DSSP file (Angstrom, degrees, kcal/mol; ACC not computed):
  #  RESIDUE AA STRUCTURE BP1 BP2  ACC     N-H-->O    O-->H-N    N-H-->O    O-->H-N    TCO  KAPPA ALPHA  PHI   PSI    X-CA   Y-CA   Z-CA
    1    1 A X              0   0    0      0, 0.0    19,-0.2     0, 0.0    20,-0.1   0.000 360.0 360.0 360.0 118.9   16.2    4.8  -16.6
    2    2 A X        -     0   0    0     17,-0.5    17,-2.5    18,-0.1     2,-0.4  -0.384 360.0-170.2 -65.2 137.0   16.4    1.0  -17.3
    3    3 A X  E     -A   18   0A   0     15,-0.2     2,-0.4    -2,-0.1    15,-0.2  -0.966   2.9-163.3-127.5 147.7   19.3   -0.8  -15.8
    4    4 A X  E     -A   17   0A   0     13,-2.7    13,-3.1    -2,-0.4     2,-0.4  -0.990  11.5-139.2-134.4 137.8   20.4   -4.4  -16.5
    5    5 A X  E     +A   16   0A   0     38,-0.5    38,-2.9    -2,-0.4     2,-0.3  -0.798  25.3 176.5 -97.9 138.4   22.7   -6.7  -14.7
    6    6 A X  E     -AB  15  42A   0      9,-3.1     9,-2.7    -2,-0.4     2,-0.5  -0.926  26.1-137.6-134.0 158.3   25.2   -8.9  -16.5
    7    7 A X  E     -AB  14  41A   0     34,-2.5    34,-2.3    -2,-0.3     2,-0.6  -0.989  24.7-132.2-113.6 125.7   28.0  -11.4  -15.6
    8    8 A X  E  >  - B   0  40A   0      5,-2.8     4,-1.8    -2,-0.5    32,-0.2  -0.683  10.2-156.4 -78.1 121.1   31.1  -11.0  -17.7
    9    9 A X  T  4 S+     0   0    0     30,-2.8    -1,-0.2    -2,-0.6    31,-0.1   0.604  89.3  48.9 -74.6 -11.5   32.0  -14.5  -18.9
   10   10 A X  T  4 S+     0   0    0     29,-0.4    -1,-0.2     3,-0.1    30,-0.1   0.889 127.3  17.3 -94.0 -48.7   35.7  -13.4  -19.4
   11   11 A X  T  4 S-     0   0    0      2,-0.1    -2,-0.2    26,-0.0    -1,-0.0   0.569  94.2-129.0-102.4  -9.6   36.6  -11.7  -16.1
   12   12 A X     <  +     0   0    0     -4,-1.8     2,-0.2     1,-0.3    -3,-0.1   0.493  57.4 143.4  79.4   2.9   33.7  -13.0  -14.0
   13   13 A X        -     0   0    0     -6,-0.1    -5,-2.8     1,-0.0     2,-0.5  -0.507  50.4-129.8 -79.7 143.2   32.7   -9.6  -12.8
   14   14 A X  E     -A    7   0A   0     -7,-0.2     2,-0.3    -2,-0.2    -7,-0.2  -0.814  33.8-176.0 -88.4 129.4   29.0   -8.6  -12.2
   15   15 A X  E     -A    6   0A   0     -9,-2.7    -9,-3.1    -2,-0.5     2,-0.5  -0.940  21.8-146.9-128.9 149.7   28.2   -5.4  -14.0
   16   16 A X  E     -A    5   0A   0     -2,-0.3     2,-0.4   -11,-0.2   -11,-0.2  -0.973  16.0-162.9-114.7 126.0   25.2   -3.1  -14.2
   17   17 A X  E     -A    4   0A   0    -13,-3.1   -13,-2.7    -2,-0.5     2,-0.4  -0.911   4.9-151.4-112.0 137.7   24.7   -1.3  -17.5
   18   18 A X  E     -A    3   0A   0     -2,-0.4     2,-0.3   -15,-0.2   -15,-0.2  -0.860  11.5-174.9-110.7 140.8   22.3    1.7  -17.7
   19   19 A X        -     0   0    0    -17,-2.5   -17,-0.5    -2,-0.4     3,-0.1  -0.979  27.3-137.8-133.7 146.4   20.4    2.8  -20.8
   20   20 A X  S    S+     0   0    0     -2,-0.3     2,-0.3   -19,-0.2   -18,-0.1   0.831  88.0  10.4 -72.8 -32.2   18.3    5.9  -21.4
   21   21 A X  S  > S-     0   0    0    -20,-0.1     4,-1.5     1,-0.1    -1,-0.1  -0.922  73.0-114.0-141.1 165.1   15.6    4.0  -23.3
   22   22 A X  H  > S+     0   0    0     -2,-0.3     4,-2.3     1,-0.2     5,-0.1   0.850 117.7  57.6 -67.2 -34.3   14.6    0.4  -24.0
   23   23 A X  H  > S+     0   0    0      1,-0.2     4,-1.7     2,-0.2    -1,-0.2   0.898 103.6  52.2 -63.3 -39.7   15.4    1.1  -27.7
   24   24 A X  H  > S+     0   0    0      1,-0.2     4,-1.3     2,-0.2    -1,-0.2   0.896 108.9  50.8 -63.2 -39.7   18.9    2.0  -26.8
   25   25 A X  H  < S+     0   0    0     -4,-1.5     3,-0.4     1,-0.2    -2,-0.2   0.926 108.5  52.0 -61.3 -44.8   19.3   -1.3  -24.9
   26   26 A X  H  < S+     0   0    0     -4,-2.3    -1,-0.2     1,-0.2    -2,-0.2   0.836 115.8  40.4 -61.5 -33.7   18.0   -3.2  -27.9
   27   27 A X  H  < S+     0   0    0     -4,-1.7    -1,-0.2    -5,-0.1    -2,-0.2   0.609  96.2 102.7 -91.5 -13.8   20.5   -1.6  -30.2
   28   28 A X     <  -     0   0    0     -4,-1.3     2,-0.7    -3,-0.4    -9,-0.0  -0.325  67.4-134.7 -76.8 151.7   23.5   -1.6  -27.8
   29   29 A X        -     0   0    0     -2,-0.1     2,-0.3     2,-0.0    -1,-0.1  -0.934  32.8-131.6 -97.7 109.9   26.5   -3.9  -27.8
   30   30 A X        -     0   0    0     -2,-0.7     2,-0.4     8,-0.1    10,-0.2  -0.484  32.0-176.4 -72.5 124.3   26.8   -4.8  -24.2
   31   31 A X        -     0   0    0     -2,-0.3     2,-0.3     8,-0.1     7,-0.2  -0.969  29.9-117.7-129.5 135.6   30.4   -4.4  -23.1
   32   32 A X     >  -     0   0    0      5,-2.9     4,-1.8    -2,-0.4     5,-0.1  -0.561  19.0-147.9 -68.7 125.3   32.1   -5.1  -19.7
   33   33 A X  T  4 S+     0   0    0     -2,-0.3    -1,-0.2     1,-0.2   -18,-0.0   0.687  93.5  49.4 -70.0 -16.1   33.5   -1.8  -18.4
   34   34 A X  T  4 S+     0   0    0      3,-0.1    -1,-0.2     1,-0.1    -2,-0.0   0.938 131.4   8.7 -87.0 -54.1   36.4   -3.6  -16.8
   35   35 A X  T  4 S-     0   0    0      2,-0.1    -2,-0.2     0, 0.0    -1,-0.1   0.453  92.1-126.2-110.3  -1.6   37.8   -5.9  -19.5
   36   36 A X     <  +     0   0    0     -4,-1.8     2,-0.2     1,-0.2    -3,-0.1   0.674  55.6 152.3  65.1  20.8   35.8   -4.6  -22.5
   37   37 A X        -     0   0    0      1,-0.1    -5,-2.9     2,-0.1    -1,-0.2  -0.498  41.9-155.7 -76.5 149.4   34.6   -8.0  -23.4
   38   38 A X        +     0   0    0     -7,-0.2     2,-1.6    -2,-0.2    -8,-0.1   0.254  68.0 106.3-103.9   8.5   31.2   -8.4  -25.1
   39   39 A X        +     0   0    0      2,-0.0   -30,-2.8    -7,-0.0   -29,-0.4  -0.575  51.7 148.3 -88.5  73.3   30.9  -12.0  -23.8
   40   40 A X  E     -B    8   0A   0     -2,-1.6     2,-0.5   -32,-0.2   -32,-0.2  -0.816  39.2-151.4-113.1 148.6   28.2  -11.1  -21.2
   41   41 A X  E     -B    7   0A   0    -34,-2.3   -34,-2.5    -2,-0.3     2,-0.2  -0.982  24.6-125.0-117.5 127.5   25.3  -13.1  -19.8
   42   42 A X  E     -B    6   0A   0     -2,-0.5     2,-0.3   -36,-0.2   -36,-0.3  -0.524  25.6-147.1 -74.2 136.0   22.3  -11.1  -18.7
   43   43 A X        -     0   0    0    -38,-2.9     2,-0.6    -2,-0.2   -38,-0.5  -0.712  17.1-113.7-101.6 151.7   21.3  -11.9  -15.1
   44   44 A X        -     0   0    0     -2,-0.3     2,-0.1   -40,-0.1     3,-0.1  -0.761  37.5-145.6 -83.4 123.0   17.8  -11.9  -13.6
   45   45 A X        -     0   0    0     -2,-0.6     2,-0.1     1,-0.1    -1,-0.0  -0.450  23.0 -92.0 -86.7 160.3   17.5   -9.0  -11.1
   46   46 A X        -     0   0    0     -2,-0.1     2,-0.5     1,-0.0    -1,-0.1  -0.404  39.3-138.7 -65.8 148.5   15.6   -9.0   -7.9
   47   47 A X        -     0   0    0     -2,-0.1     2,-0.5    -3,-0.1    -1,-0.0  -0.945  11.0-159.0-114.3 131.4   12.1   -7.6   -8.3
   48   48 A X        -     0   0    0     -2,-0.5     2,-0.6     2,-0.0    -2,-0.0  -0.934   2.6-161.0-110.0 130.6   10.6   -5.3   -5.7
   49   49 A X        -     0   0    0     -2,-0.5     2,-0.5     2,-0.0    -2,-0.0  -0.948  10.7-146.4-113.0 118.6    6.8   -4.9   -5.5
   50   50 A X        -     0   0    0     -2,-0.6     2,-0.4     0, 0.0    -2,-0.0  -0.716  20.1-174.8 -86.3 126.7    5.6   -1.9   -3.7
   51   51 A X        -     0   0    0     -2,-0.5    -2,-0.0     1,-0.0     2,-0.0  -0.910  22.7-117.6-120.9 150.2    2.3   -2.4   -1.9
   52   52 A X     >  -     0   0    0     -2,-0.4     4,-2.4     1,-0.1     5,-0.2  -0.208  37.7 -98.0 -74.0 172.9    0.2    0.0    0.0
   53   53 A X  H  > S+     0   0    0      1,-0.2     4,-2.3     2,-0.2     5,-0.1   0.920 127.1  45.8 -58.7 -44.8   -0.4   -0.2    3.7
   54   54 A X  H  > S+     0   0    0      2,-0.2     4,-2.7     1,-0.2    -1,-0.2   0.890 109.4  55.1 -67.8 -38.1   -3.8   -1.9    3.1
   55   55 A X  H  > S+     0   0    0      1,-0.2     4,-0.6     2,-0.2    -1,-0.2   0.902 111.0  45.0 -60.9 -40.4   -2.2   -4.2    0.6
   56   56 A X  H >< S+     0   0    0     -4,-2.4     3,-0.5     2,-0.2    -1,-0.2   0.890 112.3  52.5 -68.0 -38.8    0.4   -5.3    3.1
   57   57 A X  H 3< S+     0   0    0     -4,-2.3    -2,-0.2     1,-0.2    -1,-0.2   0.893 113.9  42.1 -63.5 -40.2   -2.3   -5.6    5.8
   58   58 A X  H 3< S+     0   0    0     -4,-2.7    -1,-0.2    -5,-0.1    -2,-0.2   0.500  95.1 104.3 -87.0  -4.1   -4.5   -7.9    3.6
   59   59 A X  S << S-     0   0    0     -4,-0.6    -3,-0.1    -3,-0.5     5,-0.0  -0.247  83.5-114.7 -74.0 166.2   -1.5  -10.0    2.3
   60   60 A X  S    S+     0   0    0      1,-0.2     2,-1.9     2,-0.1     3,-0.1   0.643  97.3  92.3 -72.9 -14.9   -0.8  -13.5    3.5
   61   61 A X    >   +     0   0    0      1,-0.2     3,-1.5    -5,-0.1    -2,-0.2  -0.565  49.6 169.7 -82.9  80.2    2.4  -12.2    5.0
   62   62 A X  T 3   +     0   0    0     -2,-1.9    -1,-0.2     1,-0.3    -2,-0.1   0.647  68.1  69.7 -69.7 -13.7    1.0  -11.5    8.4
   63   63 A X  T 3  S+     0   0    0      1,-0.2     2,-1.5    -3,-0.1    -1,-0.3   0.707  80.0  83.5 -75.6 -19.0    4.6  -10.9    9.8
   64   64 A X    <   +     0   0    0     -3,-1.5     3,-0.2     1,-0.2    -1,-0.2  -0.643  41.5 136.4 -90.7  86.4    4.9   -7.7    7.8
   65   65 A X    >   +     0   0    0     -2,-1.5     3,-1.9     1,-0.1     4,-0.2  -0.010  26.5 122.4-113.1  27.7    3.3   -5.1   10.0
   66   66 A X  G >   +     0   0    0      1,-0.3     3,-1.8     2,-0.2     4,-0.3   0.753  61.7  70.3 -63.6 -24.4    6.0   -2.5    9.4
   67   67 A X  G 3  S+     0   0    0      1,-0.3     3,-0.3    -3,-0.2    -1,-0.3   0.696  94.0  57.8 -67.2 -15.1    3.5    0.0    8.1
   68   68 A X  G X  S+     0   0    0     -3,-1.9     3,-1.7     1,-0.2    -1,-0.3   0.496  79.4  93.5 -88.8  -4.4    2.1    0.2   11.7
   69   69 A X  T <  S+     0   0    0     -3,-1.8    -1,-0.2     1,-0.3    -2,-0.1   0.864  90.4  40.0 -58.0 -39.1    5.5    1.3   13.0
   70   70 A X  T 3  S+     0   0    0     -3,-0.3     2,-0.7    -4,-0.3    -1,-0.3   0.271  86.7 120.0 -95.9  13.1    4.8    5.0   12.7
   71   71 A X    <   -     0   0    0     -3,-1.7     2,-0.8     2,-0.0    -3,-0.0  -0.686  46.9-163.3 -81.7 116.0    1.2    4.7   13.9
   72   72 A X    >   -     0   0    0     -2,-0.7     3,-2.2     3,-0.2     7,-0.3  -0.876   5.5-160.3-100.4 106.9    0.6    6.7   17.1
   73   73 A X  T 3  S+     0   0    0     -2,-0.8    -1,-0.1     1,-0.3    -2,-0.0   0.655  90.5  55.4 -64.3 -14.6   -2.5    5.4   18.6
   74   74 A X  T 3  S+     0   0    0      1,-0.1     2,-0.6    -3,-0.0    -1,-0.3   0.420  92.4  81.5 -96.1   0.7   -2.9    8.7   20.6
   75   75 A X    X>  -     0   0    0     -3,-2.2     4,-1.5     1,-0.1     3,-0.6  -0.911  59.8-164.6-110.8 109.0   -2.7   10.9   17.5
   76   76 A X  H 3> S+     0   0    0     -2,-0.6     4,-2.7     1,-0.2     5,-0.2   0.799  89.0  63.3 -61.9 -28.0   -6.0   11.2   15.7
   77   77 A X  H 3> S+     0   0    0      2,-0.2     4,-2.4     1,-0.2    -1,-0.2   0.911 103.0  48.6 -62.4 -41.3   -4.2   12.6   12.6
   78   78 A X  H <> S+     0   0    0     -3,-0.6     4,-2.3    -6,-0.2    -1,-0.2   0.908 111.5  49.5 -64.2 -42.2   -2.4    9.4   12.2
   79   79 A X  H  X S+     0   0    0     -4,-1.5     4,-2.4    -7,-0.3    -2,-0.2   0.908 110.9  50.0 -63.4 -42.0   -5.6    7.4   12.5
   80   80 A X  H  X S+     0   0    0     -4,-2.7     4,-2.4     2,-0.2    -2,-0.2   0.902 109.6  51.0 -62.2 -42.1   -7.2    9.7    9.9
   81   81 A X  H  X S+     0   0    0     -4,-2.4     4,-2.5     2,-0.2    -2,-0.2   0.921 111.1  48.0 -62.2 -44.3   -4.3    9.2    7.5
   82   82 A X  H  X S+     0   0    0     -4,-2.3     4,-2.4     1,-0.2    -2,-0.2   0.908 111.8  49.5 -64.8 -41.7   -4.5    5.4    7.9
   83   83 A X  H  X S+     0   0    0     -4,-2.4     4,-2.3     2,-0.2    -1,-0.2   0.904 111.3  49.7 -63.2 -40.5   -8.3    5.4    7.3
   84   84 A X  H  X S+     0   0    0     -4,-2.4     4,-2.4     2,-0.2    -2,-0.2   0.931 111.0  49.2 -64.6 -44.3   -7.9    7.6    4.2
   85   85 A X  H  X S+     0   0    0     -4,-2.5     4,-2.3     1,-0.2    -2,-0.2   0.916 111.9  49.3 -59.3 -43.4   -5.2    5.3    2.8
   86   86 A X  H  X S+     0   0    0     -4,-2.4     4,-1.9     1,-0.2    -1,-0.2   0.904 111.6  47.8 -65.5 -40.7   -7.4    2.3    3.4
   87   87 A X  H  X>S+     0   0    0     -4,-2.3     4,-1.4     1,-0.2     5,-0.8   0.887 112.2  49.7 -68.8 -36.9  -10.4    3.8    1.8
   88   88 A X  H  <5S+     0   0    0     -4,-2.4    -2,-0.2     1,-0.2    -1,-0.2   0.885 109.3  52.3 -66.9 -37.7   -8.3    4.9   -1.3
   89   89 A X  H  <5S+     0   0    0     -4,-2.3    -2,-0.2     1,-0.2    -1,-0.2   0.884 108.1  50.9 -64.8 -38.3   -6.9    1.4   -1.6
   90   90 A X  H  <5S-     0   0    0     -4,-1.9    -1,-0.2    -5,-0.2    -2,-0.2   0.803  97.7-146.5 -70.4 -27.7  -10.4   -0.1   -1.6
   91   91 A X  T  <5 +     0   0    0     -4,-1.4     2,-0.3     1,-0.2    -3,-0.2   0.721  54.0 121.2  72.0  21.3  -11.4    2.4   -4.3
   92   92 A X  S   <S-     0   0    0     -5,-0.8     2,-0.6     3,-0.0    -1,-0.2  -0.881  71.6-109.9-118.0 150.6  -15.0    2.7   -3.1
   93   93 A X        -     0   0    0     -2,-0.3     3,-0.1     1,-0.1    -5,-0.0  -0.683  27.1-165.2 -75.5 117.9  -16.9    5.8   -2.0
   94   94 A X        -     0   0    0     -2,-0.6     4,-0.5     1,-0.2    -1,-0.1   0.457  42.4-108.3 -87.7  -0.9  -17.3    5.3    1.7
   95   95 A X     >  -     0   0    0      1,-0.1     4,-1.9     2,-0.1    -1,-0.2  -0.059  32.6 -73.1  95.4 162.9  -20.0    8.0    2.0
   96   96 A X  H  > S+     0   0    0      1,-0.2     4,-2.5     2,-0.2     5,-0.2   0.823 125.6  56.8 -66.8 -32.9  -20.2   11.5    3.5
   97   97 A X  H  > S+     0   0    0      2,-0.2     4,-2.4     1,-0.2    -1,-0.2   0.932 108.5  46.9 -65.1 -43.8  -20.2   10.3    7.1
   98   98 A X  H  > S+     0   0    0     -4,-0.5     4,-2.7     1,-0.2     5,-0.2   0.934 112.3  50.2 -61.1 -46.0  -16.9    8.5    6.7
   99   99 A X  H  X S+     0   0    0     -4,-1.9     4,-2.6     1,-0.2    -1,-0.2   0.896 110.2  50.7 -60.4 -40.9  -15.4   11.4    4.9
  100  100 A X  H  X S+     0   0    0     -4,-2.5     4,-2.3     2,-0.2    -1,-0.2   0.926 111.0  48.0 -63.1 -44.2  -16.5   13.8    7.7
  101  101 A X  H  X S+     0   0    0     -4,-2.4     4,-2.4     2,-0.2    -2,-0.2   0.930 113.0  48.1 -62.2 -45.7  -15.0   11.5   10.3
  102  102 A X  H  X S+     0   0    0     -4,-2.7     4,-2.8     1,-0.2    -2,-0.2   0.923 111.7  49.7 -62.7 -44.4  -11.7   11.2    8.4
  103  103 A X  H  X S+     0   0    0     -4,-2.6     4,-1.3     1,-0.2    -1,-0.2   0.907 111.8  48.4 -61.3 -40.9  -11.5   15.0    7.9
  104  104 A X  H  <>S+     0   0    0     -4,-2.3     5,-2.4     2,-0.2     4,-0.4   0.883 111.8  49.1 -68.2 -37.8  -12.1   15.6   11.5
  105  105 A X  H ><5S+     0   0    0     -4,-2.4     3,-1.6     1,-0.2    -2,-0.2   0.919 108.3  54.0 -64.4 -43.0   -9.5   13.1   12.6
  106  106 A X  H 3<5S+     0   0    0     -4,-2.8    -1,-0.2     1,-0.3    -2,-0.2   0.790 104.7  55.0 -63.0 -27.2   -7.0   14.7   10.2
  107  107 A X  T 3<5S-     0   0    0     -4,-1.3    -1,-0.3    -5,-0.2    -2,-0.2   0.571 123.7-108.0 -80.0  -9.1   -7.6   18.0   11.8
  108  108 A X  T < 5 +     0   0    0     -3,-1.6    -3,-0.2    -4,-0.4   -32,-0.2   0.613  61.7 159.3  95.2  13.5   -6.7   16.4   15.1
  109  109 A X      < -     0   0    0     -5,-2.4    -1,-0.2     1,-0.1     2,-0.2  -0.383  50.8 -97.0 -70.2 150.1  -10.2   16.2   16.8
  110  110 A X     >  -     0   0    0      1,-0.1     4,-2.1    -2,-0.1     3,-0.4  -0.482  25.4-137.9 -68.1 128.2  -10.7   13.7   19.6
  111  111 A X  H  > S+     0   0    0      1,-0.2     4,-2.6    -2,-0.2     5,-0.2   0.849 103.3  53.9 -57.9 -35.8  -12.2   10.5   18.3
  112  112 A X  H  > S+     0   0    0      2,-0.2     4,-2.2     1,-0.2    -1,-0.2   0.880 108.3  49.1 -68.3 -36.0  -14.6   10.3   21.3
  113  113 A X  H  > S+     0   0    0     -3,-0.4     4,-1.8     2,-0.2    -2,-0.2   0.888 111.1  50.4 -67.7 -38.5  -15.9   13.8   20.6
  114  114 A X  H  X S+     0   0    0     -4,-2.1     4,-1.0     2,-0.2    -2,-0.2   0.941 111.2  48.1 -62.7 -47.0  -16.4   12.9   17.0
  115  115 A X  H >< S+     0   0    0     -4,-2.6     3,-0.6     1,-0.2     6,-0.2   0.897 110.8  51.4 -61.4 -40.9  -18.3    9.7   18.0
  116  116 A X  H 3< S+     0   0    0     -4,-2.2     3,-0.3     1,-0.2    -1,-0.2   0.837 109.2  50.3 -66.0 -32.4  -20.4   11.7   20.5
  117  117 A X  H 3< S+     0   0    0     -4,-1.8     2,-0.4     1,-0.2    -1,-0.2   0.638 111.2  50.2 -82.6 -12.9  -21.4   14.3   17.9
  118  118 A X    X<  +     0   0    0     -4,-1.0     3,-1.8    -3,-0.6    -1,-0.2  -0.688  66.4 172.1-122.1  76.6  -22.4   11.6   15.3
  119  119 A X  T 3  S+     0   0    0     -2,-0.4    -1,-0.1    -3,-0.3    -2,-0.1   0.703  71.8  64.6 -64.9 -19.5  -24.8    9.4   17.4
  120  120 A X  T >  S+     0   0    0     -3,-0.1     3,-1.1     2,-0.1     2,-0.4   0.709  81.3  95.7 -76.0 -17.6  -25.9    7.4   14.3
  121  121 A X  T <  S-     0   0    0     -3,-1.8     3,-0.2     1,-0.3    -3,-0.1  -0.587 102.6  -3.9 -76.2 128.6  -22.3    6.0   13.8
  122  122 A X  T 3  S+     0   0    0     -2,-0.4     2,-1.0     1,-0.2    -1,-0.3   0.791  80.4 176.6  65.0  29.5  -21.8    2.6   15.4
  123  123 A X    X   +     0   0    0     -3,-1.1     3,-0.6     1,-0.2    -1,-0.2  -0.544   6.0 179.2 -69.8 102.3  -25.3    2.6   17.0
  124  124 A X  T 3   +     0   0    0     -2,-1.0    -1,-0.2     1,-0.2     4,-0.1   0.526  69.8  69.9 -85.8  -5.0  -25.3   -0.9   18.5
  125  125 A X  T 3  S+     0   0    0      2,-0.1    -1,-0.2    -3,-0.0     2,-0.2   0.659  75.8  98.5 -85.4 -15.2  -28.8   -0.6   20.0
  126  126 A X  S <  S-     0   0    0     -3,-0.6     2,-0.1     1,-0.1     4,-0.0  -0.493  87.7-104.3 -70.6 139.5  -30.4   -0.8   16.5
  127  127 A X        -     0   0    0     -2,-0.2     3,-0.3     1,-0.1    -1,-0.1  -0.366  17.5-140.3 -65.9 142.4  -31.7   -4.2   15.7
  128  128 A X  S    S+     0   0    0      1,-0.3     2,-0.5    -4,-0.1    -1,-0.1   0.853  97.2  29.0 -70.4 -34.6  -29.5   -6.2   13.3
  129  129 A X     >  -     0   0    0      1,-0.1     4,-1.3     2,-0.0     3,-0.3  -0.886  69.2-167.7-129.8  99.2  -32.6   -7.6   11.5
  130  130 A X  T  4 S+     0   0    0     -2,-0.5     4,-0.3    -3,-0.3    -1,-0.1   0.791  88.0  54.8 -61.3 -28.5  -35.6   -5.3   11.7
  131  131 A X  T >4 S+     0   0    0      1,-0.2     3,-1.1     2,-0.2    -1,-0.2   0.919 107.5  48.7 -70.2 -42.9  -38.0   -8.0   10.4
  132  132 A X  T 34 S+     0   0    0     -3,-0.3    -1,-0.2     1,-0.2    -2,-0.2   0.744 108.3  55.6 -69.5 -22.9  -37.0  -10.5   13.1
  133  133 A X  T 3< S+     0   0    0     -4,-1.3     2,-0.5     3,-0.0    -1,-0.2   0.453  74.0 119.3 -91.6   1.1  -37.4   -7.8   15.9
  134  134 A X    X   -     0   0    0     -3,-1.1     3,-1.4    -4,-0.3    -3,-0.0  -0.549  54.6-154.0 -69.6 117.5  -41.0   -7.0   15.0
  135  135 A X  T 3  S+     0   0    0     -2,-0.5    -1,-0.2     1,-0.3    -3,-0.0   0.677  88.4  64.7 -67.8 -17.7  -43.0   -7.8   18.1
  136  136 A X  T 3  S+     0   0    0      2,-0.1    -1,-0.3    -3,-0.0     2,-0.2   0.620  82.2  96.2 -82.4 -11.9  -46.2   -8.4   16.1
  137  137 A X    <   -     0   0    0     -3,-1.4     2,-0.6    -6,-0.1    -5,-0.0  -0.547  67.6-142.3 -79.4 142.4  -44.7  -11.4   14.3
  138  138 A X              0   0    0     -2,-0.2    -2,-0.1     1,-0.1    -3,-0.0  -0.913 360.0 360.0-103.4 126.6  -45.4  -14.9   15.5
  139  139 A X              0   0    0     -2,-0.6    -1,-0.1    -7,-0.0    -2,-0.0   0.417 360.0 360.0-100.2 360.0  -42.5  -17.2   15.2
C-alpha cells in the first residue's frame, strides 16, 4: 500500500497519507487530517534498499557485517545455509559437487567428514599449471 509523507503548510505537522493504489493517489485531494488544510508539500521519504547477505558482503560498506551475527561456526547447517545464499546470489550453477557439499552441511554433517569423503575437493597436491609441471619440457 503506497504511503506518502507531507508537511502541512498551515499547521506545520508532518503527516503520512495512505492510498490503496497509485491511481487513487493521483486522483486524491491531499488533506491534513489535523487541520483539514489542502496546503500540503510532499516530502521525500527515506529509502531502504534490502540487500542479500552476499550483497552486503561484497559492498563497499565493510563495517556492515551484521549478517554474520547469527553465524555459528560450529554448526554445519549455518555454514550450508550461508553457502546456499551465496550461490543463489551469484546466480550460477556451482556444479553437482558443490550442491552435494551444501546438502550434506544442511543435514548437519561434519565438514571434515565431508572433505574426507570427497578427496578431489580442494586437492592442493595437483599442479596449478599441468603444462609447466611436465618434466619432459626443457625450459
